[in-house]
C-alpha positions as CSV (number, residue, x, y, z in Angstrom):
1,X,-64.1,-9.5,-24.7
2,X,-62.5,-5.9,-25.2
3,X,-59.8,-5.2,-27.8
4,X,-57.5,-2.4,-27.1
5,X,-57.6,-0.9,-30.8
6,X,-55.1,1.9,-30.1
7,X,-52.5,-0.6,-28.7
8,X,-53.0,-2.9,-31.6
9,X,-52.7,0.0,-34.1
10,X,-49.4,1.0,-32.4
11,X,-48.2,-2.6,-32.5
12,X,-48.9,-2.8,-36.1
13,X,-47.2,0.6,-37.0
14,X,-44.2,-0.4,-35.0
15,X,-44.1,-3.9,-36.8
16,X,-44.6,-2.2,-40.2
17,X,-41.7,0.3,-39.6
18,X,-39.3,-2.2,-38.3
19,X,-39.9,-4.3,-41.4
20,X,-39.4,-1.6,-43.6
21,X,-36.1,-0.4,-42.0
22,X,-34.7,-3.8,-41.6
23,X,-35.4,-4.8,-45.1
24,X,-33.7,-1.5,-46.4
25,X,-30.8,-2.1,-44.2
26,X,-30.2,-5.7,-45.3
27,X,-30.6,-4.8,-48.9
28,X,-28.2,-2.0,-48.4
29,X,-25.7,-4.2,-47.0
30,X,-26.1,-6.7,-49.7
31,X,-25.6,-4.0,-52.3
32,X,-22.7,-2.9,-50.4
33,X,-21.1,-6.3,-50.7
34,X,-22.1,-6.3,-54.5
35,X,-20.0,-3.0,-54.7
36,X,-17.2,-4.3,-53.1
37,X,-16.8,-7.1,-55.6
38,X,-17.2,-4.6,-58.4
39,X,-14.5,-2.2,-56.7
40,X,-12.0,-5.1,-56.3
41,X,-12.4,-6.3,-60.0
42,X,-11.5,-2.5,-61.0
43,X,-8.6,-2.6,-59.0
44,X,-9.9,-0.8,-55.8
45,X,-9.9,-2.2,-52.1
46,X,-13.6,-1.9,-51.5
47,X,-13.0,-1.2,-47.9
48,X,-15.6,1.6,-47.6
49,X,-18.2,-0.9,-49.0
50,X,-17.3,-3.6,-46.8
51,X,-17.4,-1.4,-43.9
52,X,-20.8,-0.1,-44.7
53,X,-22.2,-3.6,-45.3
54,X,-20.8,-4.9,-42.1
55,X,-22.5,-1.9,-40.1
56,X,-25.8,-2.6,-41.8
57,X,-25.6,-6.3,-41.1
58,X,-24.6,-5.6,-37.5
59,X,-27.4,-3.0,-36.9
60,X,-30.1,-5.9,-38.2
61,X,-28.6,-8.3,-36.0
62,X,-28.8,-5.9,-33.0
63,X,-32.4,-4.9,-33.9
64,X,-33.4,-8.9,-34.3
65,X,-31.8,-9.6,-30.9
66,X,-33.3,-6.5,-29.1
67,X,-36.8,-7.9,-30.5
68,X,-36.0,-11.5,-29.1
69,X,-35.0,-9.8,-25.8
70,X,-38.2,-8.1,-25.6
71,X,-40.2,-11.0,-26.5
72,X,-38.5,-13.1,-23.6
73,X,-38.5,-10.7,-21.0
């Protein structure tokens, strides 16, 4: 039984990077929603915070969808 260690290492690095990036994007999206609530409580609209949060969540969903597509293909 032969193990392709370089291939395993590449998969590990890509999975680790994807996990860090997705976690950061999701956290930024949650923070954007929280800042929107604060802005609205202070009399603002919070449009920029909501836009940023929606973009972060959309990128997270796109990356997850692409990952599922790669697994299925």
